[in-house]
PLY file of the C-alpha trace (Angstrom):
ply
format ascii 1.0
element vertex 169
property float x
property float y
property float z
element edge 168
property int vertex1
property int vertex2
end_header
14.14 -11.44 11.35
16.66 -9.86 13.72
20.35 -9.53 13.10
22.92 -11.08 15.43
23.97 -7.79 17.04
23.95 -8.25 20.82
22.03 -5.76 22.90
21.74 -5.14 26.58
18.53 -4.29 28.33
17.51 -3.68 31.92
14.70 -6.24 32.10
15.11 -8.77 34.91
16.09 -12.33 34.01
16.84 -11.44 30.38
19.97 -13.57 30.31
18.20 -16.59 31.77
15.30 -16.27 29.32
17.63 -15.86 26.36
19.62 -18.92 27.44
16.35 -20.87 27.56
15.55 -19.71 24.04
18.97 -20.76 22.76
18.66 -24.13 24.50
15.18 -24.67 23.05
16.32 -23.83 19.52
19.46 -25.96 19.75
17.54 -28.89 21.26
14.96 -28.70 18.49
17.59 -28.55 15.77
19.38 -31.54 17.25
16.16 -33.51 17.81
15.21 -36.64 15.93
12.67 -34.92 13.67
15.43 -32.77 12.20
18.15 -35.40 12.37
15.98 -37.99 10.61
15.41 -35.69 7.67
18.96 -34.33 7.51
20.44 -37.85 7.56
18.47 -38.75 4.41
20.55 -36.31 2.36
23.97 -36.81 0.87
26.79 -35.25 2.85
27.18 -32.28 0.50
23.54 -31.25 1.03
23.36 -31.75 4.80
24.73 -28.28 5.61
22.06 -26.67 3.43
19.31 -28.79 5.00
20.60 -27.98 8.51
20.59 -24.25 7.72
17.09 -24.56 6.25
15.82 -26.24 9.41
17.59 -23.67 11.59
15.99 -20.85 9.61
12.61 -22.53 10.04
13.12 -22.94 13.80
14.13 -19.29 14.08
11.06 -18.30 12.05
8.75 -20.40 14.24
10.24 -18.74 17.33
9.81 -15.31 15.74
6.20 -16.08 14.92
5.46 -17.35 18.44
7.33 -14.63 20.33
5.92 -11.71 18.36
2.41 -12.91 19.18
3.12 -12.76 22.91
6.13 -10.61 23.83
6.83 -6.91 23.29
8.73 -6.51 20.02
12.05 -5.49 21.64
11.99 -8.50 23.96
11.18 -10.87 21.10
13.99 -9.37 19.02
16.52 -9.70 21.85
15.66 -13.37 22.32
15.87 -14.10 18.60
19.23 -12.31 18.38
20.54 -14.63 21.09
19.41 -17.68 19.12
20.87 -16.27 15.91
24.15 -15.56 17.69
24.30 -19.19 18.83
23.45 -20.49 15.36
26.29 -18.40 13.92
28.79 -20.43 15.97
27.67 -23.79 14.57
29.87 -25.68 12.07
27.07 -25.78 9.46
26.51 -22.01 9.55
27.46 -19.89 6.53
26.19 -16.32 6.96
25.46 -15.52 3.30
23.66 -18.84 2.72
21.73 -18.75 5.97
20.47 -15.20 5.44
19.20 -16.01 1.93
17.43 -19.16 3.12
16.00 -17.35 6.16
14.57 -14.65 3.88
12.85 -17.29 1.76
11.50 -19.06 4.85
10.11 -15.76 6.18
8.53 -15.01 2.82
7.10 -18.42 1.91
6.18 -20.26 5.08
3.46 -17.89 6.33
1.63 -18.37 3.02
2.13 -22.14 3.11
0.89 -22.58 6.65
-2.18 -20.44 6.02
-3.41 -22.83 3.32
-5.32 -25.88 4.60
-4.38 -27.89 1.51
-0.71 -27.71 2.50
-1.28 -29.76 5.65
1.19 -32.61 5.67
3.37 -31.15 2.94
5.04 -28.17 4.62
8.39 -29.98 4.70
8.30 -29.93 0.90
7.60 -26.21 0.97
10.39 -25.66 3.49
12.91 -27.43 1.27
11.66 -25.35 -1.65
12.90 -22.30 0.28
16.45 -23.61 -0.12
15.82 -24.56 -3.74
14.63 -20.99 -4.42
18.12 -19.90 -3.33
19.73 -22.05 -6.01
20.13 -25.37 -4.23
18.69 -28.63 -5.51
17.36 -30.52 -2.53
15.17 -33.50 -3.27
11.79 -33.55 -1.56
10.99 -35.90 1.26
8.41 -38.46 0.24
8.42 -40.57 3.40
4.92 -40.01 4.79
6.07 -40.89 8.32
8.72 -38.14 8.23
6.30 -35.67 6.66
3.72 -36.21 9.40
6.38 -36.15 12.12
7.61 -32.83 10.71
4.06 -31.39 10.87
3.48 -32.60 14.40
6.86 -31.43 15.70
6.47 -28.02 14.04
3.13 -27.48 15.77
4.46 -28.74 19.10
7.55 -26.51 18.92
5.53 -23.43 17.95
3.09 -24.08 20.79
5.89 -24.61 23.31
7.56 -21.34 22.21
4.30 -19.44 22.72
4.04 -20.99 26.18
7.67 -20.11 26.94
7.00 -16.50 25.95
3.78 -16.43 28.00
5.60 -17.79 31.04
8.14 -15.00 30.59
5.36 -12.44 30.86
3.83 -14.15 33.89
7.22 -14.11 35.65
7.68 -10.37 35.24
0 1
1 2
2 3
3 4
4 5
5 6
6 7
7 8
8 9
9 10
10 11
11 12
12 13
13 14
14 15
15 16
16 17
17 18
18 19
19 20
20 21
21 22
22 23
23 24
24 25
25 26
26 27
27 28
28 29
29 30
30 31
31 32
32 33
33 34
34 35
35 36
36 37
37 38
38 39
39 40
40 41
41 42
42 43
43 44
44 45
45 46
46 47
47 48
48 49
49 50
50 51
51 52
52 53
53 54
54 55
55 56
56 57
57 58
58 59
59 60
60 61
61 62
62 63
63 64
64 65
65 66
66 67
67 68
68 69
69 70
70 71
71 72
72 73
73 74
74 75
75 76
76 77
77 78
78 79
79 80
80 81
81 82
82 83
83 84
84 85
85 86
86 87
87 88
88 89
89 90
90 91
91 92
92 93
93 94
94 95
95 96
96 97
97 98
98 99
99 100
100 101
101 102
102 103
103 104
104 105
105 106
106 107
107 108
108 109
109 110
110 111
111 112
112 113
113 114
114 115
115 116
116 117
117 118
118 119
119 120
120 121
121 122
122 123
123 124
124 125
125 126
126 127
127 128
128 129
129 130
130 131
131 132
132 133
133 134
134 135
135 136
136 137
137 138
138 139
139 140
140 141
141 142
142 143
143 144
144 145
145 146
146 147
147 148
148 149
149 150
150 151
151 152
152 153
153 154
154 155
155 156
156 157
157 158
158 159
159 160
160 161
161 162
162 163
163 164
164 165
165 166
166 167
167 168
């Protein structure tokens, strides 16, 4: 995934598109599907869960954008999101980067296996646990299914956002 180093490029409407990406990521992270899960954890674990969800959102965006946009444009947009995440009160650079690496490594395998349908939230939390944290798994079927649905919806909307970017050029 990209680093948070800002870049400038001559493409038209870059700033507007990057602001849309930041708004989409922030809205998703603050949405009920994330908040419902995060609120189930004790206060000490909420920062880790928030960073895990943020890493997942960034990874979903990366996956969607790299399927549609040129690599430099995808990277610029993801850097903008990462830059915004780095200003959040839950953000801790060393923790986030370790969790994000695990998410990037594990989640493609998880989502490619049909038997993992409905359990990817467990696999996501295992990314944080692989970094030395001890998050309990979610066992609420309603939350697990909501997580699946919202993940698919967000990924699809990010692909559409990227496609609309290309159509506008």
